[in-house]
N, C-alpha and C positions, 0 to 999 in steps of 0.2 A: 773417373766417375765422381770422386770427391771434389775434384776441381770444378767439374761441371755443375754440381750442386751448389758449391760456394759462389760460382759465377751467377747462377740463376738467383740465388738469394741476394747477392749484391745488386743485380739488375733490378730486382723487385723493390728493394729498399731505396735505390736511387730514383726509381720511377715514382714511388710514393713521396719521397722528399721533394722531387721536382714538381709533382702535382700540388703538394701542400704550398710550396713557394708560389706557384702559379695562382693558386686560389687567393693567397695573401695579396699578391700584386694586383690581381683583378679586383679584389675587395677594396684596396686603396684607391684604385682608379675610379671604380663605381661610386665609392663613398664621396670622393671629391666631386665627381660629376653630378650625382643626385643632390648633394648638399648645395652646390652652386645653382642647380636648376631650381630647387625649392626656394632658395634665397632670391633668385631672379623673379620667380613667379610672385612671391610675396611682395617684392619691391614694385612689381607692375600693379598689384592690387593696392599698393600704398598702405599696407596694414599698420606700419609704424606711425604714419601720419594720422591715420584714423584713431589710433590709440592715444596719440598726443593731443588730439582734439578732445578726447574724452578725459584728458588730464591724467592718463596712465602712462608713466614713463618706463615701459618695458621694451627692450629691443627684441621684439618677437621674431623679426627676420633672422637675426643672428642666432637666437636661441633655437629656433626650429632647424636652421641650417646645421648647427652643431649636433643636435639630437639625431637628425637623419644620418649625417656623416658618420658619427661614432657608432650608431646602431649597426650600420653596414660594416664598419670595421670589426665590431665584435662578432657579427655573424660570420664574416670571412675568417676570423681567427678560430672560431669554433669549428667551422667546416675544415680548416686546415689541420687542426688538432685531430679531428675525426679521421681525416685522410691518413694521418700518421698512425692510426690505430690505437689511440689512447682510449682508455675505458670510458664508457658512457657516464659513470658516476663522477669521474674527475671532471668531465665537461659540465655536467649539471652543477657540480660544486663551484666551478669557476663562474658559471652563469649566475648562480645564486649569490655569490659574493659580489659580483658586479652589480646586480640588481639592488642589493642591500646598500652598497656604496652610492649608487645613483639615487635611491630613495632618501638616504641620509643627506646627500648634497641638496636635493630639492627641498627637503624639510628645513634645512639650515638656511637655504636661500630665501625662502618665503616666510620664515618664522616671524619676522617683523612686519611684513607686508600685509598679511591677513588681518591682524588686530588694527592696524592703521586704516585699512580699507573699511572694516566694519564700523570703526569709530567715525570715519569720514562720512559714511552713509548716514549714521545717526546725527552727526552735527549738521549735515546739509539738509536732512529731512526736518529737523526741529526748527531750522531757520532762526536760531537764537543769535547767530553771529552774521555779520555782513561786512563787506569791504568798507573801510573807513571807521569802523568801531575802534575805540580806544580800550585796551585791556591791560591788566597788571599781571605780571608773572614774577613771583618772588619780589625782588626789589627793582625790577625793570618794568617799564611800561612802554607801550607803543601802539601804533595804528595797524590794523589788519590791512595788508596790501592785497592778499589773494588767499582764497580758500580752495584747496584741491581735494581730491578724494583721499589723499594720503597725508597731507601736511597743510599747515597754516603758515603763511609768510607774513611776518610782522616787521615793520620798520620802527626801530627803537628811537627814543628821543635823541640819542647820540648819533643817529643816522645809520646805525648798523642794521643789517638785514638778518633776521632770525627765522629759522625754519623749525617749527614746532611740530613733531609728529602728532597726528590726530589722536593716537592712542594715549599719549602722554597728556595732551590737552584735555581729552575727554575725562581721563581718570583724575587728574589733579585740579583742573580749572572748572570744568562744567559741574562736577559734583559739589564743589564749594559754593558755586552760584545757587545750586538747588537747595543747599542747606539753609 
C-alpha cells in the first residue's frame, strides 16, 4: 500500500516534470519560429530600408524579432513553472522583475535617442543650418556635410569627419547663436 502510494506520487511528479520540459521545448521552438517569421515579414515590407530613408538607423527587424522570441520564451518558462506547481505569487514576482529589467533596458537604450530626436526636429524645422555651412565648435571648424534627425555630420578642416549629436549641438551651439 505504501509502495503503491509512493509509486503514484513518483509517477505524478515525473509526469509534471516531463510536461514542464515539453512546455519549455515547445516554447523554444515556437519562439524561434515566430521570431524568424516576424523578421521575414518585416524584411518583406522592407521596414529597415524605409527607416533608413527617413534617416532613422534603428534595426527594427532584429528588435521586433528579439522581442517576440524572448516574450514567447518567458511565457513558456512561466507556464512550465506553473506546471511544476510553483505558487502564483512567485510567478508574478518573476514576471514583475523581468518587466522591470526590460523597462530599464529600454530606457537606457533610448535615453540618448529621444533628446537627439527632439533637437533634430527643432534644428530641421528652424532651417538655420544647411549642408555646406561652415561652423565653429570649440577650437575646430568645418563644413556641414549632412543633417539627420539625430546627428550633424561635419567635415573638419583637417578632413576628419565629426558626428555631433543634435542634442549637444542644439544645447551648446544653437543657444550661443541666439544670444
